[in-house]
C-alpha positions, 0 to 999 in steps of 0.5 A: 468788906464792901461788895463793890466800889465804883471808881470814877476817874477821867485820867486812864493811868490814875484809874488803872493804878487805883483799880489795882490797889482796891482790887488788891484789898479784895474789893470788886471794882467798877470803873467809869471815865466820866460822871455820866457813865458813872451815874448810869453804872451806879443805877444799874449796879448799885455799888456800895461805895463811890470814889470819884474825881471832882474835876471831870468833863461833862459832869464833875464830881460835885454834880455826880454826888448830887445825882447819886444822893438824889437816887440813893440818899444813904450812898457813900461817896469819897471825892478826890481832887488835885485842887485841894481848896478848903472851898471845894472840901466844904462844898463837897461835905455840905452836899453829902460827901462821906470824905474828901481826899487830895491828889496825889492820893495817899494809898494808906489814907484811902484804905483807911477811909474805905474801911471807915466808910464800910464800917459806917455803912454796916452800922447804918444797916444794923441800925435799920435792922434794929429799928425794924425789930423794935417796931415789930416788938411793939406789936409782939408785946404780950404774946410771949406769956408764961402763966402755965407750968409748961411755958414757964419751964420752956422759957427757963430753958430758953434763958439758960441756952441763949448765951451760947452759940449752939444751933437750936431746933424749935418744934411746935404746931403752927401759931404757937409762937416759935418765932417769938421764942427764937427772937427771945433767944437772940435778944438774950444773947451776945449777938443781940446788937447784930441783926435777927433775920427771919426766912419763912422757907415754906413761902418760897420756891427752891430757886427763890429760897436759894437766892434769899439765903445765899444771894445772887449775882446779876444775870444768874437767873431770869429776873436777877437784874442786880446783885443781891445780898442773901440772908446769911450775909445780912445776918453776919454776927447775928442770928438767922431764923429759918421757919418751916425748915422741914419744907426745904428741898434736898439740894438746898439742905446740902447747901445749908449743911455746908454753910453751917459746917464751913461758915462759907458759901457762894452766891447763886451764879457766883464764884467768890467765897463769902465767909459768915458768922451766924447762929442758926435757929430753925423751926418746924411744925413737923416732927423732923425726926420722922422726916429723917426716917422717911428720908425727906430730910438729911440726917446729918443736917438734922443733927447739925441743927438739933444741938438744942431742942425746944418743944413749944406746947399747943395752946390747948395744953396751956390754957392758963395762958389764954386769959393773959394772952387775950388781955394783951391782944385786947390792949393791942387791938383796942388801941389800933382800932380806936376802941375803948375796950378795957377787958373781957367778961367772965362768960366770954373768957370761959367760952375762950378757955373751953375751946381747943384752939387748933390754930393756937395763939394766931387763931386766938389773936385773930378772934380777939381782933374780930371781937374788938372790931364788933364791940361797942362797949368797954368789955368784950362779951359773949355776944362778940364770941363767934358761935363756933367758939361758944359751942366748942366746935373745932373745924376739921377739913375733909378731903373734899374741902368741906368742913365738919365739926367734932368734939361737940357732944360731950360739952353740949350734954354737960352744959344741958345737965348743969342748966337743968340741975340749976333750974331744978335747984332754984325751982325755975328761977332763971336769975338765981340759976344764972348766978349759980352757974356763974353766967349772965341772964342773957347767956342763960336765956340764949342757952335755954333757947339753943338747947330747947330747954324752955 
């Protein structure tokens, strides 16, 4: 139902009677005796629906409607009048009224119109959510790629479990595409016509996270200047994705467990119980069972969210996916940067495939974007590949914040040996040696200089 209705009526008895009727339907009702008072209340409280008399002193209902629409174009306003002329009705509807009722008000008709306005409001919210999802998908296309056996098996499982309502726990390193997996589950489920709402838990303090999840009432904490719907309410009948769930506090874990078990909660600072139907998908870059054993994560919540378990492999374990991922990102960033790049050459791709990608797909995406920006031709080449990637270096942070490189020696020595052997076999002919090695002459000359083999 609507969270609040603003009733504007200058006649006290009529205002009291309509207020009692609407409250009996379990709506929160704000009241105003005139248009000016109503406009101030509307700006402060942001009600979901306005029901207003037309004929009032100082500011009539039509003027109030115009002011509300200027403030919030999507606001729903039902107008009431004892002067039920066709002219008034046409004027009100042209200016954006949701509907028009004559007085004395037929309460059954009013109840029907309020519910109809709510349905329209909910549908508009869902359409906005879906439009946002479609826009996001335009930029996500190509990233959920499965050429490797591990990813093919994972997506086979995803497709199998999507139609259920079971909670899902997705574990995997940062940047492996856990949110994309969650979105695929949602899009393949019966809930796909309802919102997919994502919350990144690690980015919020405990107070802000509780407010984001459950909403808050006006004045419930410093900065809570208005009532706010939480993500659980917004995800009603859809899917709620909690990223980095291992970062939430024990107190928030208790609240989350209650919602999952009972399907209800109260907003921060509120007393009204709100019921929701939400499918939960959670993700973490930690091994959550270890967190349970260390008593950092509640065991009962762990088993509640871990009905279905999915493990997303890191990019270093699915290197068959690097080439198609790189090509998908090339198409995306070439278009965004107005570049005519259409692919990546063999040497550059081999360099990407040798690298271990500690930042996974997110790191690959950023590197491809950088290469696109620095490119000047139709193909990405080794000239655009960062030196650390070329040498197979993986940055590892020291405790003091400085970076060191590991895992270089074996790759370097192996390349040196291959180059020496090729030059020996071709009796020093660098063009033939480069062809034999499957690299360009430019790459061979650079490596000869780099390894001091000249």
